[in-house]
C-alpha positions in Angstrom: -61.5 -26.7 -36.2 -61.5 -27.4 -39.8 -58.3 -28.7 -41.3 -57.5 -26.5 -44.3 -55.4 -28.4 -47.0 -54.6 -26.8 -50.6 -51.5 -27.0 -53.1 -49.7 -23.8 -53.0 -48.2 -23.4 -56.6 -45.4 -21.0 -55.7 -44.0 -23.6 -53.2 -44.9 -26.6 -55.3 -46.1 -28.1 -52.1 -49.2 -29.0 -49.9 -50.3 -26.4 -47.5 -51.9 -27.9 -44.2 -53.3 -25.7 -41.4 -54.8 -27.2 -38.2 -55.2 -26.7 -34.6 -51.1 -27.4 -34.4 -50.4 -24.6 -36.8 -49.4 -24.5 -40.6 -46.7 -26.1 -42.7 -45.9 -27.1 -46.4 -45.7 -30.9 -46.7 -45.1 -33.4 -49.8 -45.1 -36.9 -50.2 -48.9 -37.3 -48.4 -51.3 -40.1 -49.0 -55.0 -40.3 -48.0 -57.0 -43.2 -46.7 -60.5 -43.9 -45.4 -61.2 -46.2 -42.5 -64.7 -46.7 -41.1 -66.0 -43.7 -43.0 -63.4 -41.4 -41.6 -60.4 -39.7 -43.4 -56.8 -40.0 -42.7 -53.7 -38.5 -44.2 -50.2 -40.0 -43.8 -46.8 -38.2 -44.1 -45.0 -40.9 -46.2 -41.6 -39.1 -45.8 -41.8 -39.2 -41.7 -44.0 -42.5 -41.7 -46.9 -40.9 -39.6 -50.5 -39.4 -39.6 -50.8 -36.0 -39.9 -54.8 -36.3 -39.7 -56.3 -39.5 -38.1 -59.8 -40.5 -38.3 -61.3 -36.8 -39.6 -65.1 -36.5 -40.8 -64.4 -35.4 -44.4 -66.6 -32.4 -44.0 -64.0 -30.9 -41.7 -61.2 -31.1 -44.5 -61.6 -27.9 -46.6 -59.6 -26.3 -49.5 -58.5 -22.6 -49.5 -62.0 -21.5 -50.2 -63.2 -23.5 -47.1 -65.0 -25.9 -49.6 -65.0 -29.5 -48.8 -63.4 -32.0 -51.1 -66.6 -34.2 -51.6 -69.8 -35.4 -50.6 -68.5 -38.3 -48.9 -65.3 -39.6 -47.3 -64.4 -42.1 -50.4 -64.9 -38.9 -52.8 -62.7 -36.6 -50.8 -60.1 -39.5 -50.3 -59.7 -39.7 -53.9 -59.6 -35.8 -54.6 -57.0 -35.4 -52.0 -54.5 -37.9 -53.4 -54.9 -36.5 -56.8 -54.1 -33.2 -55.5 -51.1 -34.8 -53.2 -49.7 -36.5 -56.4 -49.5 -33.1 -58.3 -47.2 -31.4 -55.9 -43.7 -32.0 -54.8 -42.9 -35.9 -55.2 -44.4 -38.9 -54.0 -41.5 -41.1 -55.3 -38.5 -39.9 -53.4 -37.0 -37.5 -56.0 -34.4 -35.1 -54.6 -34.8 -31.2 -55.0 -32.8 -29.8 -58.2 -32.1 -25.9 -58.3 -33.1 -24.9 -61.6 -32.5 -21.0 -61.5 -29.3 -19.5 -62.9 -26.0 -20.0 -60.6 -24.3 -16.8 -62.0 -25.9 -13.3 -62.3 -24.3 -9.8 -62.6 -24.7 -6.4 -61.5 -23.3 -3.1 -62.2 -22.5 -1.1 -59.4 -25.4 0.8 -57.9 -28.0 -1.6 -59.7 -30.6 -3.5 -57.5 -30.7 -7.1 -57.4 -33.8 -9.1 -58.3 -33.2 -13.0 -58.2 -35.9 -15.8 -57.2 -34.3 -19.5 -56.4 -36.4 -22.2 -58.5 -36.3 -25.7 -58.0 -37.8 -28.9 -58.9 -39.3 -30.8 -56.1 -38.4 -28.1 -53.6 -40.2 -27.4 -50.7 -38.0 -25.3 -48.3 -35.1 -22.6 -49.4 -32.3 -21.4 -47.4 -29.6 -18.8 -47.9 -26.2 -18.4 -46.4 -23.4 -15.7 -47.0 -25.9 -12.8 -47.8 -23.7 -9.9 -48.5 -24.5 -6.7 -46.4 -27.3 -5.1 -47.9 -28.8 -8.2 -49.7 -31.8 -9.6 -48.1 -34.9 -12.0 -48.8 -38.2 -10.8 -49.6 -40.7 -10.8 -46.7 -43.2 -13.8 -47.7 -41.0 -15.3 -50.4 -37.8 -16.5 -48.9 -36.8 -17.9 -52.6 -36.3 -14.2 -53.9 -33.3 -11.9 -53.2 -33.3 -8.1 -53.4 -31.0 -5.1 -52.6 -27.4 -5.0 -53.5 -27.1 -1.5 -54.7 -24.6 -0.4 -52.0 -22.1 -3.4 -53.0 -18.5 -2.6 -54.3 -17.2 -4.0 -57.5 -16.2 -7.8 -56.9 -17.5 -11.5 -56.7 -19.7 -12.4 -53.9 -20.4 -16.0 -53.3 -23.8 -16.6 -52.1 -24.7 -20.2 -50.7 -28.2 -21.3 -51.4 -30.3 -24.7 -50.9 -33.4 -26.2 -52.0 -34.9 -28.7 -49.7 -37.6 -31.4 -49.3 -38.2 -34.3 -47.2 -35.8 -36.8 -49.3 -32.7 -34.3 -49.4 -31.5 -30.9 -50.6 -29.6 -29.4 -53.4 -26.7 -27.1 -52.1 -25.4 -24.6 -54.8 -23.5 -21.6 -54.9 -24.8 -18.5 -56.8 -22.1 -16.3 -58.0 -22.7 -12.6 -58.0 -20.6 -10.4 -59.9 -20.8 -6.8 -59.4 -18.9 -4.9 -61.9 -17.6 -0.9 -62.4 -20.2 1.2 -64.4 -19.2 2.0 -67.9 -17.5 5.5 -67.9 -19.5 8.4 -68.6 -18.4 12.1 -68.4 -21.7 14.0 -67.9 -21.0 17.0 -65.7 -18.6 19.9 -65.2 -18.2 22.6 -62.9 -19.1 26.2 -63.6 -17.6 29.1 -62.3 -18.4 32.8 -61.9 -16.8 35.5 -59.8 -16.3 34.6 -56.2 -17.0 31.0 -56.9 -14.4 28.5 -55.9 -13.4 24.9 -54.6 -11.4 24.3 -51.8 -9.6 21.1 -50.3 -7.1 20.0 -47.9 -3.9 21.0 -49.4 -1.6 18.7 -47.3 -3.1 15.8 -48.9 -1.3 16.5 -51.9 2.1 17.0 -50.5 3.3 14.0 -51.5 2.1 14.5 -55.2 3.0 18.1 -55.8 5.2 19.0 -52.8 9.1 19.1 -52.4 11.7 19.5 -49.7 14.2 21.6 -51.5 15.2 22.9 -55.1 14.1 19.8 -56.7 15.7 16.3 -56.4 14.6 14.7 -59.6 11.8 12.2 -60.6 10.8 11.9 -57.1 9.6 15.3 -57.0 8.1 15.1 -60.5 4.4 15.7 -61.1 1.8 16.4 -64.0 -1.4 18.3 -63.8 -4.2 17.5 -66.6 -7.9 19.1 -67.0 -10.3 20.1 -69.3 -11.1 23.9 -69.6 -13.9 25.9 -71.2 -13.0 29.7 -71.0 -15.9 32.1 -70.0 -16.5 35.7 -71.8 -14.7 37.7 -69.5 -11.6 39.5 -70.5 -10.2 39.7 -66.8 -6.4 39.0 -67.0 -6.1 37.1 -63.7 -8.4 34.3 -63.6 -7.1 31.6 -61.4 -7.8 28.1 -62.9 -5.6 26.0 -60.0 -3.7 26.9 -57.1 -1.4 24.9 -54.7 1.1 25.9 -52.1 2.0 28.6 -49.4 -0.2 30.9 -47.9 2.3 33.7 -48.3 2.2 34.4 -52.3 5.0 37.0 -51.9 7.5 34.8 -50.3 6.1 31.3 -50.3 6.6 28.7 -53.0 3.6 27.8 -54.8 2.0 26.9 -58.2 -0.8 28.7 -60.3 -2.3 28.3 -63.7 -4.4 31.2 -64.6 -6.4 32.3 -67.7 -5.9 36.0 -68.9 -9.1 36.3 -70.4 -11.3 36.4 -73.9 -9.2 39.3 -75.6 -7.9 38.6 -78.9 -4.5 40.0 -78.0 -4.4 37.4 -75.1 -6.6 33.9 -74.5 -3.5 32.4 -72.8 -2.9 30.0 -70.1 -0.2 31.1 -67.7 1.6 29.1 -65.4 3.9 30.4 -62.3 6.2 28.3 -60.3 7.6 29.8 -57.3 6.5 33.2 -55.4 5.8 36.7 -56.2 9.3 37.9 -55.8 11.3 34.5 -56.9 9.7 32.6 -59.8 9.3 31.1 -63.3 6.6 31.9 -65.6 5.8 30.0 -68.8 3.0 31.6 -70.9 1.1 29.6 -73.9 1.0 31.4 -77.3 -1.5 34.1 -77.7 -4.7 32.9 -79.0 -4.0 29.3 -77.9 -7.1 28.9 -75.7 -10.3 28.8 -77.5 -12.9 31.4 -77.3 -16.2 30.8 -74.9 -17.5 27.9 -77.2 -15.0 25.4 -77.0 -13.2 22.8 -74.7 -9.5 22.1 -74.5 -7.4 19.7 -73.1 -4.6 21.4 -70.7 -1.5 19.3 -69.2 1.5 20.8 -67.5 4.3 18.6 -66.4 7.3 19.0 -64.2 10.5 16.6 -64.2 11.3 17.5 -60.7 14.5 19.0 -61.4 16.0 22.2 -60.0 14.2 25.5 -60.8 16.7 28.4 -59.9 18.9 30.4 -59.0 21.8 30.9 -61.4 21.2 33.1 -64.3 23.6 30.9 -66.5 21.1 27.9 -66.0 17.9 29.7 -66.4 16.8 27.9 -69.8 17.6 24.6 -68.0 14.9 25.7 -65.4 12.4 26.6 -68.0 12.9 23.0 -69.6 11.9 21.3 -66.4 8.3 22.2 -67.4 6.2 21.3 -70.3 2.7 22.8 -71.5 0.3 20.9 -73.8 -3.1 22.0 -75.1 -5.0 19.4 -77.0 -2.2 17.0 -76.9 0.3 19.2 -78.7 3.4 20.7 -76.9 3.3 24.4 -76.7 6.1 26.9 -77.4 5.9 29.1 -74.2 7.0 32.7 -73.7 9.1 32.4 -70.6 10.2 35.0 -67.9 11.3 35.1 -64.3 11.8 36.5 -61.0 15.4 36.6 -59.5 16.0 33.3 -61.7 13.5 31.2 -60.4 13.1 29.4 -56.8 14.9 27.2 -54.9 12.8 26.6 -51.9 10.5 23.9 -50.7 7.0 23.5 -51.6 4.2 22.3 -49.2 0.4 22.6 -49.1 -1.4 25.4 -47.4 -3.9 26.0 -49.9 -5.5 23.9 -52.7 -8.3 25.9 -54.5 -9.7 25.7 -58.3 -10.9 29.1 -59.1 -9.2 31.4 -56.7 -5.9 32.5 -55.7 -4.9 33.3 -52.2 -7.5 36.1 -52.2 -9.5 37.0 -55.3 -8.4 36.4 -59.0 -11.7 34.2 -59.4 -12.6 32.8 -62.6 -15.5 34.7 -64.0 -18.4 34.6 -66.8 -19.2 30.8 -66.7 -15.7 29.2 -67.0 -15.9 25.8 -66.8 -13.4 22.6 -65.5 -13.8 19.1 -65.6 -11.7 16.1 -65.0 -9.1 17.5 -63.0 -6.3 14.9 -62.6 -3.0 15.1 -60.7 0.0 12.5 -61.3 2.9 12.1 -59.0 5.3 11.7 -62.1 6.1 13.6 -65.5 3.7 12.0 -67.8 5.0 14.0 -70.8 5.7 10.6 -72.8 2.1 9.5 -72.1 0.3 12.9 -73.5 -1.4 11.1 -76.4 -2.8 8.3 -74.0 -4.1 11.0 -71.8 -5.5 13.3 -74.3 -7.1 10.4 -75.8 -7.6 12.2 -79.1 -10.1 14.4 -77.3 -12.4 12.1 -75.7 -12.5 12.1 -71.9 -12.2 8.3 -70.4 -11.6 6.6 -67.3 -8.0 7.7 -66.2 -7.8 4.8 -63.7 -7.3 2.3 -66.6 -4.0 4.3 -67.5 -0.9 2.1 -66.8 0.1 5.0 -64.2 -3.4 6.3 -62.9 -3.4 9.8 -61.3 -3.1 10.0 -57.6 -5.9 12.6 -57.4 -8.9 12.9 -59.7 -11.8 15.1 -59.5 -14.6 13.9 -61.9 -16.4 17.4 -61.5 -19.8 16.2 -61.0 -20.0 12.9 -62.2 -20.7 10.7 -58.9 -20.6 13.7 -56.9 -23.3 15.1 -54.2 -23.3 19.1 -53.8 -21.2 20.5 -52.4 -18.7 17.8 -52.2 -16.5 16.5 -55.0 -15.2 13.3 -54.5 -11.5 12.4 -55.0 -11.4 9.5 -57.3 -7.7 9.1 -57.6 -5.4 6.1 -56.5 -4.5 8.0 -53.2 -7.9 9.8 -53.2 -9.2 11.6 -50.2 -9.0 15.1 -51.1 -12.6 16.0 -51.2 -13.2 19.2 -52.8 -15.8 21.7 -51.4 -17.7 24.1 -53.6 -17.6 27.5 -51.9 -20.2 30.5 -52.8 -21.9 28.0 -55.3 -25.3 26.0 -55.6 -26.0 22.8 -57.2 -26.9 24.6 -60.3 -23.2 25.0 -60.7 -22.7 21.5 -61.7 -23.8 21.6 -65.0 -24.0 19.3 -68.0 -21.7 21.0 -70.3 -18.8 18.5 -71.0 -16.1 18.0 -73.6 
């Protein structure tokens, strides 16, 4: 069997293949004795080829290295001197020791080193691996969460090794608002309402700041003039007697175009209506925020104005002067989640004719003082960067996979499901 010897430029080492297998070696020296060629591994001090006819030593193309042993010996030594190190140099890593990715991006990194012959990796994060046939190259990483990952790496030759740490930093992608959810009659979103009890619920007639909340969203009205279009609903299944909160849009009609808010039940409630015409017609997005300070909401006629004052309504960052009414001087009961819906009341009252909702966020505190930060001059932004981030936050399409809309809030977990809808209802119309 011939002995195949040639320089592998990618490894900067000599490739040797004989009856014992294949290997990469550096620091070699050829000599001739009695017309036969021997090759010594200088690093280990023994021959890897002894007394071989020069015609049996070939390159990668199965060509000999010369017409005689002397010529072959000199050609081989020239080749050996151009690879690795024949002077005892240690390997030195030359590739970058710090790289960065954004969540979802794929890694493409190659370890390079002077005088390197072999390469090793340690502490590879889950989802990062070497390329088959090229142990110096790393790929993968698209599943990595934001954070810093320290990856051990080594370049090795017969004289030693260079042991380094590759610092991989994965960052959160820049915020982008590119999607919203479109609603027509019978379309709605639903989630496990009990998961919001700690945020929107209460155990009695309002105990103060611990029961406070704020709800913010972007809304684009459709063309229907229906007066009972539910935007958001949370609370009891028993709407006649059970406590719940509901926001409705009362239709594209010049004498209305309002958002209404009701807290309580059909029989015992507080109702606050935005001014007539305060909602733009179907060609405009508006930011809406409601706040509740957590105080009492009924049941004395002499305190009705105080009950109304527990709530504030903002449209495009401006506090609204509401038209207020009540049923039996408000509601004194506890509130817990049996239904959580966007676009539907307990039954019916759907949003219609291409109404759209985006960036729905719920806070577990009264954010009245921070309305300017949340409205952000009319530009949606990463709400997690606020000093008080929302407990629940649905991006309404961004980062979502139909039919599920992920809860990106601090508490999270309340995935919204799209009912009677298709993937086409995730649209690119945004504020």
